[in-house]
C-alpha positions as CSV (number, residue, x, y, z in Angstrom):
1,X,-4.7,109.8,33.7
2,X,-6.0,111.4,30.6
3,X,-4.7,114.8,31.8
4,X,-1.2,113.5,32.3
5,X,-1.3,111.7,29.0
6,X,-2.3,114.8,27.2
7,X,0.6,116.7,28.8
8,X,3.1,114.0,27.9
9,X,1.9,113.8,24.3
10,X,2.2,117.6,23.9
11,X,5.7,117.5,25.4
12,X,6.8,114.5,23.2
13,X,4.9,114.8,19.9
14,X,7.2,112.2,18.1
15,X,6.9,109.6,20.8
16,X,4.4,106.8,20.0
17,X,5.2,104.7,23.0
18,X,2.0,105.6,24.7
19,X,-0.2,104.2,21.8
20,X,-1.0,100.9,23.5
21,X,-1.6,102.7,26.8
22,X,-4.1,105.0,25.3
23,X,-5.9,102.1,23.6
24,X,-6.2,100.2,26.9
25,X,-7.3,103.3,28.7
26,X,-10.1,103.9,26.3
27,X,-11.0,100.2,26.5
28,X,-11.1,100.4,30.2
29,X,-13.6,103.3,30.0
30,X,-15.8,101.1,27.7
31,X,-15.6,98.1,30.0
32,X,-16.6,100.2,32.9
33,X,-19.7,101.4,31.0
34,X,-18.5,105.0,30.7
35,X,-19.6,105.1,27.1
36,X,-19.5,108.8,26.3
37,X,-16.0,109.1,27.7
38,X,-15.0,105.9,25.9
39,X,-16.3,107.2,22.6
40,X,-14.2,110.4,23.1
41,X,-11.1,108.4,24.0
42,X,-11.3,106.0,21.1
43,X,-12.1,108.8,18.6
44,X,-9.0,110.7,19.9
45,X,-7.0,107.5,19.5
46,X,-8.1,107.0,15.9
47,X,-7.2,110.6,15.0
48,X,-3.8,110.5,16.8
49,X,-2.7,107.1,15.4
50,X,-4.4,106.9,11.9
51,X,-2.1,104.1,10.8
52,X,-2.6,101.9,13.9
53,X,-3.8,98.3,13.2
54,X,-6.0,98.6,16.3
55,X,-8.1,101.3,14.7
56,X,-10.4,98.6,13.3
57,X,-11.2,97.4,16.8
58,X,-11.4,100.9,18.1
59,X,-14.1,101.6,15.5
60,X,-16.0,98.6,16.8
61,X,-15.8,99.9,20.4
62,X,-17.0,103.3,19.3
63,X,-20.0,101.7,17.5
64,X,-20.8,99.4,20.4
65,X,-20.5,102.3,22.9
66,X,-23.0,104.3,20.8
67,X,-25.2,101.2,20.7
68,X,-25.2,100.7,24.4
69,X,-25.7,104.4,25.0
70,X,-28.8,104.3,22.8
71,X,-27.6,106.4,19.9
72,X,-28.8,104.3,17.0
73,X,-27.8,106.6,14.1
74,X,-24.1,106.8,15.2
75,X,-24.1,103.1,16.2
76,X,-25.3,102.2,12.7
77,X,-22.8,104.5,11.0
78,X,-19.9,103.0,12.9
79,X,-21.0,99.4,12.7
80,X,-21.3,99.8,8.9
81,X,-17.8,101.2,8.8
82,X,-16.5,98.1,10.7
83,X,-18.3,95.8,8.3
84,X,-17.1,97.7,5.3
85,X,-13.5,97.5,6.5
86,X,-13.8,93.8,7.3
87,X,-10.6,93.7,9.3
88,X,-11.8,93.9,13.0
89,X,-11.8,90.8,15.1
90,X,-15.3,91.9,16.0
91,X,-16.6,91.8,12.5
92,X,-19.2,89.2,13.0
93,X,-20.3,90.8,16.3
94,X,-20.8,94.0,14.3
95,X,-22.9,92.1,11.7
96,X,-25.0,90.7,14.6
97,X,-25.5,94.1,16.1
98,X,-26.5,95.6,12.7
99,X,-29.0,92.7,12.2
100,X,-30.6,93.4,15.5
101,X,-30.7,97.2,14.9
102,X,-32.3,96.8,11.5
103,X,-34.9,94.3,12.9
104,X,-35.8,96.7,15.7
105,X,-36.1,99.5,13.1
106,X,-38.5,97.3,11.1
107,X,-36.1,97.2,8.2
108,X,-36.8,93.5,7.8
109,X,-35.2,92.9,4.4
110,X,-32.0,94.6,5.5
111,X,-32.0,92.6,8.8
112,X,-32.4,89.4,6.9
113,X,-29.4,90.2,4.8
114,X,-27.2,90.7,7.9
115,X,-28.6,87.6,9.6
116,X,-27.8,85.5,6.6
117,X,-24.2,86.8,6.7
118,X,-24.0,85.9,10.4
119,X,-25.4,82.4,9.7
120,X,-22.8,81.7,6.9
121,X,-19.9,83.5,8.5
122,X,-19.9,82.2,12.1
123,X,-18.9,78.8,13.5
124,X,-20.5,79.6,16.8
125,X,-23.6,77.6,17.6
126,X,-24.9,80.5,19.6
127,X,-24.5,82.9,16.6
128,X,-26.1,80.4,14.2
129,X,-29.1,80.0,16.5
130,X,-29.5,83.8,16.8
131,X,-29.2,84.1,13.1
132,X,-31.9,81.5,12.4
133,X,-34.2,83.1,15.0
134,X,-33.6,86.5,13.4
135,X,-34.3,85.2,9.9
136,X,-37.5,83.6,11.1
137,X,-38.6,86.9,12.7
138,X,-37.5,89.1,9.7
139,X,-39.3,86.9,7.1
140,X,-42.4,86.5,9.3
141,X,-42.7,90.3,9.7
142,X,-42.1,91.1,6.0
143,X,-44.4,89.0,5.6
144,X,-42.8,86.1,3.7
145,X,-44.5,83.2,5.4
146,X,-42.9,80.4,3.3
147,X,-39.4,81.5,4.3
148,X,-40.6,82.2,7.9
149,X,-41.8,78.6,8.2
150,X,-38.5,77.2,6.8
151,X,-36.4,79.1,9.3
152,X,-38.9,78.3,12.1
153,X,-38.4,74.6,11.3
154,X,-34.6,75.2,11.5
155,X,-35.0,76.9,14.9
156,X,-37.1,74.1,16.3
157,X,-34.6,71.5,15.1
158,X,-31.6,73.3,16.5
159,X,-30.3,71.9,19.7
160,X,-29.0,75.3,20.9
161,X,-32.5,76.9,20.9
162,X,-34.1,77.7,24.3
163,X,-37.5,76.1,25.1
164,X,-39.1,79.6,24.7
165,X,-37.6,80.1,21.3
166,X,-38.7,76.6,20.2
167,X,-42.2,77.4,21.3
168,X,-42.2,80.7,19.4
169,X,-40.9,78.8,16.3
170,X,-43.7,76.3,16.6
171,X,-46.3,79.1,17.0
172,X,-44.9,80.9,13.9
173,X,-45.2,77.8,11.8
174,X,-48.8,77.4,12.6
175,X,-49.6,81.1,12.6
176,X,-48.1,81.6,9.2
177,X,-50.6,79.0,7.8
178,X,-53.4,80.7,9.7
179,X,-52.5,84.1,8.2
180,X,-52.6,82.5,4.7
181,X,-56.2,81.2,5.5
182,X,-55.0,77.6,5.3
183,X,-56.9,76.7,8.5
184,X,-56.6,72.9,8.2
185,X,-52.8,73.0,8.1
186,X,-52.8,75.8,10.7
187,X,-54.7,73.6,13.2
188,X,-52.2,70.7,12.6
189,X,-49.2,72.9,13.4
190,X,-50.8,75.0,16.1
191,X,-51.8,71.9,18.0
192,X,-48.2,70.9,18.1
193,X,-47.3,74.2,19.6
194,X,-50.2,74.2,22.1
195,X,-49.4,70.7,23.3
196,X,-45.7,71.3,23.8
197,X,-45.7,74.8,25.2
198,X,-46.7,76.0,28.7
199,X,-46.0,79.7,28.1
200,X,-47.8,82.5,26.3
201,X,-46.8,81.2,22.9
202,X,-48.7,78.0,23.8
203,X,-51.7,80.1,24.9
204,X,-51.8,82.0,21.6
205,X,-51.5,78.7,19.7
206,X,-54.4,77.2,21.5
207,X,-56.5,80.3,20.8
208,X,-55.6,80.2,17.1
209,X,-56.6,76.5,17.0
210,X,-60.0,77.5,18.3
211,X,-60.4,80.4,15.9
212,X,-59.3,78.3,13.0
213,X,-61.9,75.7,13.8
214,X,-64.5,78.5,14.1
215,X,-63.6,79.8,10.6
216,X,-64.1,76.2,9.3
217,X,-67.6,76.3,11.0
218,X,-66.6,73.6,13.4
219,X,-68.2,75.4,16.2
220,X,-68.5,72.6,18.7
221,X,-64.8,71.6,18.2
222,X,-63.9,75.3,18.6
223,X,-65.8,75.4,21.9
224,X,-63.9,72.4,23.2
225,X,-60.6,74.2,22.4
226,X,-61.7,77.4,24.1
227,X,-62.6,75.5,27.3
228,X,-59.3,73.6,27.1
229,X,-57.5,76.9,26.9
230,X,-59.2,78.1,30.1
231,X,-58.0,74.9,31.8
232,X,-54.4,74.9,30.6
233,X,-53.6,78.5,30.0
234,X,-56.0,80.3,32.4
235,X,-53.1,82.4,33.8
236,X,-52.8,84.3,30.5
237,X,-55.7,86.8,30.8
238,X,-55.4,88.2,27.3
239,X,-55.9,84.8,25.5
240,X,-58.3,83.5,28.2
241,X,-60.5,86.6,27.6
242,X,-60.3,86.3,23.8
243,X,-61.2,82.6,24.1
244,X,-64.4,83.5,26.0
245,X,-65.4,86.1,23.3
246,X,-65.0,83.3,20.8
247,X,-67.1,81.0,23.0
248,X,-69.9,83.6,22.6
249,X,-69.4,83.6,18.8
250,X,-69.6,79.9,18.7
251,X,-72.8,79.8,20.8
252,X,-74.4,82.3,18.4
253,X,-73.4,80.3,15.4
254,X,-75.0,77.2,17.1
255,X,-78.1,79.3,17.7
256,X,-77.8,79.4,21.4
257,X,-78.1,83.2,22.2
258,X,-78.9,82.6,25.9
259,X,-75.5,80.9,26.4
260,X,-73.7,83.5,24.3
261,X,-75.2,86.3,26.5
262,X,-74.4,84.5,29.7
263,X,-70.8,84.1,28.6
264,X,-70.4,87.7,27.7
265,X,-72.0,88.9,30.9
266,X,-69.6,86.7,32.8
267,X,-66.6,88.2,30.9
268,X,-67.8,91.7,31.7
269,X,-68.2,90.9,35.4
270,X,-65.0,88.9,35.9
271,X,-62.3,90.0,33.4
272,X,-59.5,92.3,34.4
273,X,-58.7,93.2,30.8
274,X,-60.4,96.5,29.9
275,X,-60.1,95.9,26.1
276,X,-61.7,92.4,26.5
277,X,-64.5,93.9,28.6
278,X,-65.3,96.6,26.0
279,X,-65.4,94.0,23.2
280,X,-67.7,91.8,25.3
281,X,-70.0,94.8,25.9
282,X,-70.1,95.5,22.2
283,X,-70.9,91.9,21.3
284,X,-73.6,91.8,24.0
285,X,-75.2,95.0,22.7
286,X,-75.3,93.5,19.2
287,X,-77.0,90.3,20.4
288,X,-79.6,92.3,22.5
């Protein structure tokens, strides 16, 4: 088709009747996931019809084809052009893509700016939920824990959030207090996450409850939380292993070195996590 179209265009240089056909042909390549060919076709279209109103959408398809093809620099350049023009029907989708690209590139302040624009510009519940989740993540990673907690609360309260995303938001609320050394408040929030979540976010929350209690020198309470983690989240080897390392720490703080050594020996013999095993060996050597 492209070959015939090129021949027709050369034979009829003043004829613009093929404009919509060329656009749809390029779009068909994009929809069929032939991204390099689609990019070439849309760029040819833009050059051939510089005054076309469809160029704004063509620029979006070029950007998204680069995005899906894994070419971040060209995707960013073209999405930024779509956003700067502000006339494509895919403007907010471009904002969403840019937000995700900046987040993945660890450009958290820039990502937050795009997510805010998506939040205020879209009427879609799905977009708003994605924007809130993105803002939570961007502020948590900066780190700006006060803002992260605010948006985590928004995510948890939003009806469109998936259970996994709600669990993550609850974890981030508690974890942000933990990272600010506010262990009492951290325990309060993390318990909420651990009690409501059955996934890895819940396992991490349970572990951080135990560690927060340990840091407050509440060693017996910390032990109870570690054993509860083993019962409820035993399938998550990483957090189960870390909990038993903490069990040993608690026993040492309670002046029960025999129990601490037995715990560490059990970890070394039974854990499948090499990193946990090495940590257990190091702790055991220190005790001995």
